[in-house]
mmCIF file of the C-alpha atoms, coordinates in Angstrom:
data_MODEL
# 
_entry.id   MODEL 
# 
loop_
_atom_site.group_PDB 
_atom_site.id 
_atom_site.type_symbol 
_atom_site.label_atom_id 
_atom_site.label_alt_id 
_atom_site.label_comp_id 
_atom_site.label_asym_id 
_atom_site.label_entity_id 
_atom_site.label_seq_id 
_atom_site.pdbx_PDB_ins_code 
_atom_site.Cartn_x 
_atom_site.Cartn_y 
_atom_site.Cartn_z 
_atom_site.occupancy 
_atom_site.B_iso_or_equiv 
_atom_site.pdbx_formal_charge 
_atom_site.auth_seq_id 
_atom_site.auth_comp_id 
_atom_site.auth_asym_id 
_atom_site.auth_atom_id 
_atom_site.pdbx_PDB_model_num 
ATOM 1  C CA . MET A 1 1  ? -0.005  -0.003 -0.006 1.00 0.00 ? 1  MET A CA 1 
ATOM 2  C CA . ARG A 1 2  ? 1.362   3.415  -0.948 1.00 0.00 ? 2  ARG A CA 1 
ATOM 3  C CA . ASP A 1 3  ? 1.874   6.002  1.796  1.00 0.00 ? 3  ASP A CA 1 
ATOM 4  C CA . ASP A 1 4  ? -0.878  8.310  0.502  1.00 0.00 ? 4  ASP A CA 1 
ATOM 5  C CA . ASP A 1 5  ? -3.344  5.375  0.310  1.00 0.00 ? 5  ASP A CA 1 
ATOM 6  C CA . ARG A 1 6  ? -2.435  4.315  3.834  1.00 0.00 ? 6  ARG A CA 1 
ATOM 7  C CA . ARG A 1 7  ? -2.765  7.912  5.043  1.00 0.00 ? 7  ARG A CA 1 
ATOM 8  C CA . ARG A 1 8  ? -6.363  8.056  3.890  1.00 0.00 ? 8  ARG A CA 1 
ATOM 9  C CA . HIS A 1 9  ? -7.231  5.172  6.206  1.00 0.00 ? 9  HIS A CA 1 
ATOM 10 C CA . LEU A 1 10 ? -5.789  6.791  9.348  1.00 0.00 ? 10 LEU A CA 1 
ATOM 11 C CA . ARG A 1 11 ? -8.654  8.589  11.012 1.00 0.00 ? 11 ARG A CA 1 
ATOM 12 C CA . TYR A 1 12 ? -8.682  9.791  14.578 1.00 0.00 ? 12 TYR A CA 1 
ATOM 13 C CA . ARG A 1 13 ? -11.859 9.366  16.600 1.00 0.00 ? 13 ARG A CA 1 
ATOM 14 C CA . ASP A 1 14 ? -12.267 10.331 20.201 1.00 0.00 ? 14 ASP A CA 1 
ATOM 15 C CA . PRO A 1 15 ? -13.283 6.991  21.752 1.00 0.00 ? 15 PRO A CA 1 
ATOM 16 C CA . ILE A 1 16 ? -15.706 8.661  24.150 1.00 0.00 ? 16 ILE A CA 1 
ATOM 17 C CA . ASN A 1 17 ? -17.790 10.959 21.954 1.00 0.00 ? 17 ASN A CA 1 
ATOM 18 C CA . ALA A 1 18 ? -16.581 10.745 18.313 1.00 0.00 ? 18 ALA A CA 1 
ATOM 19 C CA . SER A 1 19 ? -15.648 14.416 18.338 1.00 0.00 ? 19 SER A CA 1 
ATOM 20 C CA . LEU A 1 20 ? -13.377 16.025 15.781 1.00 0.00 ? 20 LEU A CA 1 
ATOM 21 C CA . ARG A 1 21 ? -11.022 18.904 16.551 1.00 0.00 ? 21 ARG A CA 1 
ATOM 22 C CA . PHE A 1 22 ? -10.371 21.686 14.044 1.00 0.00 ? 22 PHE A CA 1 
ATOM 23 C CA . LEU A 1 23 ? -8.121  24.724 14.004 1.00 0.00 ? 23 LEU A CA 1 
ATOM 24 C CA . ILE A 1 24 ? -9.309  27.762 12.133 1.00 0.00 ? 24 ILE A CA 1 
ATOM 25 C CA . ARG A 1 25 ? -6.665  30.325 11.297 1.00 0.00 ? 25 ARG A CA 1 
ATOM 26 C CA . GLU A 1 26 ? -7.678  33.929 11.707 1.00 0.00 ? 26 GLU A CA 1 
ATOM 27 C CA . GLY A 1 27 ? -4.759  36.190 10.879 1.00 0.00 ? 27 GLY A CA 1 
ATOM 28 C CA . ASP A 1 28 ? -1.935  35.296 13.240 1.00 0.00 ? 28 ASP A CA 1 
ATOM 29 C CA . SER A 1 29 ? -4.134  33.350 15.676 1.00 0.00 ? 29 SER A CA 1 
ATOM 30 C CA . GLU A 1 30 ? -5.882  29.973 15.619 1.00 0.00 ? 30 GLU A CA 1 
ATOM 31 C CA . ARG A 1 31 ? -9.382  29.272 16.949 1.00 0.00 ? 31 ARG A CA 1 
ATOM 32 C CA . LYS A 1 32 ? -10.218 25.746 18.114 1.00 0.00 ? 32 LYS A CA 1 
ATOM 33 C CA . VAL A 1 33 ? -13.536 24.207 17.072 1.00 0.00 ? 33 VAL A CA 1 
ATOM 34 C CA . THR A 1 34 ? -14.948 20.840 18.141 1.00 0.00 ? 34 THR A CA 1 
ATOM 35 C CA . GLY A 1 35 ? -17.500 19.059 15.969 1.00 0.00 ? 35 GLY A CA 1 
ATOM 36 C CA . LEU A 1 36 ? -19.354 15.755 15.952 1.00 0.00 ? 36 LEU A CA 1 
ATOM 37 C CA . THR A 1 37 ? -18.871 13.390 13.020 1.00 0.00 ? 37 THR A CA 1 
ATOM 38 C CA . VAL A 1 38 ? -21.880 12.930 10.765 1.00 0.00 ? 38 VAL A CA 1 
ATOM 39 C CA . ASP A 1 39 ? -20.314 11.149 7.790  1.00 0.00 ? 39 ASP A CA 1 
ATOM 40 C CA . GLU A 1 40 ? -16.845 10.296 6.544  1.00 0.00 ? 40 GLU A CA 1 
ATOM 41 C CA . SER A 1 41 ? -15.245 9.006  3.334  1.00 0.00 ? 41 SER A CA 1 
ATOM 42 C CA . HIS A 1 42 ? -11.723 8.865  1.931  1.00 0.00 ? 42 HIS A CA 1 
ATOM 43 C CA . ALA A 1 43 ? -12.293 12.221 0.174  1.00 0.00 ? 43 ALA A CA 1 
ATOM 44 C CA . GLY A 1 44 ? -13.997 14.200 2.898  1.00 0.00 ? 44 GLY A CA 1 
ATOM 45 C CA . LEU A 1 45 ? -16.190 14.374 5.950  1.00 0.00 ? 45 LEU A CA 1 
ATOM 46 C CA . SER A 1 46 ? -19.084 16.246 7.415  1.00 0.00 ? 46 SER A CA 1 
ATOM 47 C CA . CYS A 1 47 ? -19.714 17.309 10.969 1.00 0.00 ? 47 CYS A CA 1 
ATOM 48 C CA . VAL A 1 48 ? -21.985 19.406 13.137 1.00 0.00 ? 48 VAL A CA 1 
ATOM 49 C CA . TYR A 1 49 ? -20.505 22.141 15.305 1.00 0.00 ? 49 TYR A CA 1 
ATOM 50 C CA . VAL A 1 50 ? -21.595 25.097 17.411 1.00 0.00 ? 50 VAL A CA 1 
ATOM 51 C CA . GLY A 1 51 ? -20.220 28.438 16.318 1.00 0.00 ? 51 GLY A CA 1 
ATOM 52 C CA . PRO A 1 52 ? -20.352 31.013 13.542 1.00 0.00 ? 52 PRO A CA 1 
ATOM 53 C CA . ALA A 1 53 ? -20.809 29.983 9.916  1.00 0.00 ? 53 ALA A CA 1 
ATOM 54 C CA . LEU A 1 54 ? -17.676 29.164 7.908  1.00 0.00 ? 54 LEU A CA 1 
ATOM 55 C CA . ASP A 1 55 ? -17.286 30.575 4.417  1.00 0.00 ? 55 ASP A CA 1 
ATOM 56 C CA . VAL A 1 56 ? -17.280 28.074 1.543  1.00 0.00 ? 56 VAL A CA 1 
ATOM 57 C CA . GLY A 1 57 ? -13.714 27.711 0.286  1.00 0.00 ? 57 GLY A CA 1 
ATOM 58 C CA . ARG A 1 58 ? -12.150 28.456 3.661  1.00 0.00 ? 58 ARG A CA 1 
ATOM 59 C CA . GLU A 1 59 ? -9.300  26.167 4.657  1.00 0.00 ? 59 GLU A CA 1 
ATOM 60 C CA . VAL A 1 60 ? -9.299  24.587 8.120  1.00 0.00 ? 60 VAL A CA 1 
ATOM 61 C CA . LEU A 1 61 ? -6.943  22.188 9.828  1.00 0.00 ? 61 LEU A CA 1 
ATOM 62 C CA . TRP A 1 62 ? -8.343  18.911 11.160 1.00 0.00 ? 62 TRP A CA 1 
ATOM 63 C CA . GLN A 1 63 ? -6.382  18.030 14.310 1.00 0.00 ? 63 GLN A CA 1 
ATOM 64 C CA . GLU A 1 64 ? -6.502  14.210 14.007 1.00 0.00 ? 64 GLU A CA 1 
ATOM 65 C CA . THR A 1 65 ? -3.939  13.680 16.763 1.00 0.00 ? 65 THR A CA 1 
ATOM 66 C CA . GLU A 1 66 ? -1.468  15.892 18.608 1.00 0.00 ? 66 GLU A CA 1 
ATOM 67 C CA . ALA A 1 67 ? 1.045   15.266 15.785 1.00 0.00 ? 67 ALA A CA 1 
ATOM 68 C CA . ILE A 1 68 ? -1.245  15.002 12.732 1.00 0.00 ? 68 ILE A CA 1 
ATOM 69 C CA . ARG A 1 69 ? -3.028  17.981 11.176 1.00 0.00 ? 69 ARG A CA 1 
ATOM 70 C CA . THR A 1 70 ? -4.885  17.493 7.905  1.00 0.00 ? 70 THR A CA 1 
ATOM 71 C CA . LEU A 1 71 ? -5.733  20.430 5.653  1.00 0.00 ? 71 LEU A CA 1 
ATOM 72 C CA . CYS A 1 72 ? -9.397  20.563 4.603  1.00 0.00 ? 72 CYS A CA 1 
ATOM 73 C CA . LYS A 1 73 ? -11.559 22.984 2.608  1.00 0.00 ? 73 LYS A CA 1 
ATOM 74 C CA . VAL A 1 74 ? -15.143 23.924 3.473  1.00 0.00 ? 74 VAL A CA 1 
ATOM 75 C CA . MET A 1 75 ? -17.375 22.768 0.621  1.00 0.00 ? 75 MET A CA 1 
ATOM 76 C CA . ARG A 1 76 ? -20.716 23.516 2.290  1.00 0.00 ? 76 ARG A CA 1 
ATOM 77 C CA . CYS A 1 77 ? -21.957 25.190 5.478  1.00 0.00 ? 77 CYS A CA 1 
ATOM 78 C CA . GLN A 1 78 ? -25.620 24.912 6.390  1.00 0.00 ? 78 GLN A CA 1 
ATOM 79 C CA . GLU A 1 79 ? -27.245 26.463 9.446  1.00 0.00 ? 79 GLU A CA 1 
ATOM 80 C CA . LEU A 1 80 ? -29.332 23.887 11.330 1.00 0.00 ? 80 LEU A CA 1 
ATOM 81 C CA . HIS A 1 81 ? -30.241 26.131 14.234 1.00 0.00 ? 81 HIS A CA 1 
ATOM 82 C CA . PRO A 1 82 ? -28.893 29.513 15.371 1.00 0.00 ? 82 PRO A CA 1 
ATOM 83 C CA . ASP A 1 83 ? -25.122 28.992 15.838 1.00 0.00 ? 83 ASP A CA 1 
ATOM 84 C CA . VAL A 1 84 ? -25.372 25.278 14.956 1.00 0.00 ? 84 VAL A CA 1 
ATOM 85 C CA . HIS A 1 85 ? -23.946 24.348 11.548 1.00 0.00 ? 85 HIS A CA 1 
ATOM 86 C CA . LEU A 1 86 ? -23.448 21.295 9.371  1.00 0.00 ? 86 LEU A CA 1 
ATOM 87 C CA . ILE A 1 87 ? -20.240 21.573 7.363  1.00 0.00 ? 87 ILE A CA 1 
ATOM 88 C CA . ALA A 1 88 ? -18.943 19.397 4.534  1.00 0.00 ? 88 ALA A CA 1 
ATOM 89 C CA . LEU A 1 89 ? -15.163 19.320 4.212  1.00 0.00 ? 89 LEU A CA 1 
ATOM 90 C CA . GLN A 1 90 ? -12.956 18.143 1.386  1.00 0.00 ? 90 GLN A CA 1 
ATOM 91 C CA . ILE A 1 91 ? -9.663  16.615 2.558  1.00 0.00 ? 91 ILE A CA 1 
ATOM 92 C CA . LEU A 1 92 ? -6.790  18.405 0.806  1.00 0.00 ? 92 LEU A CA 1 
ATOM 93 C CA . GLY A 1 93 ? -3.738  17.077 2.595  1.00 0.00 ? 93 GLY A CA 1 
# 
């Protein structure tokens, strides 16, 4: 198995609540966001999170483990309830 194929099968899941951690860069700072997994594939994932809407096309970092950060791009952001959003992310890195 090639390294990039193997990399696509390494997915971090919090064993307690299946949460995903993201870092959103805003200028020189990073904002942490925690979401709950809704769906996942080798090309992307979707999750629900509480916070402001994310612009389509924005890049975010998925903090899979302390050492692994995966670059993703927001493909869709839908408001489910005030300050509750469903986002679809394409895995770039």
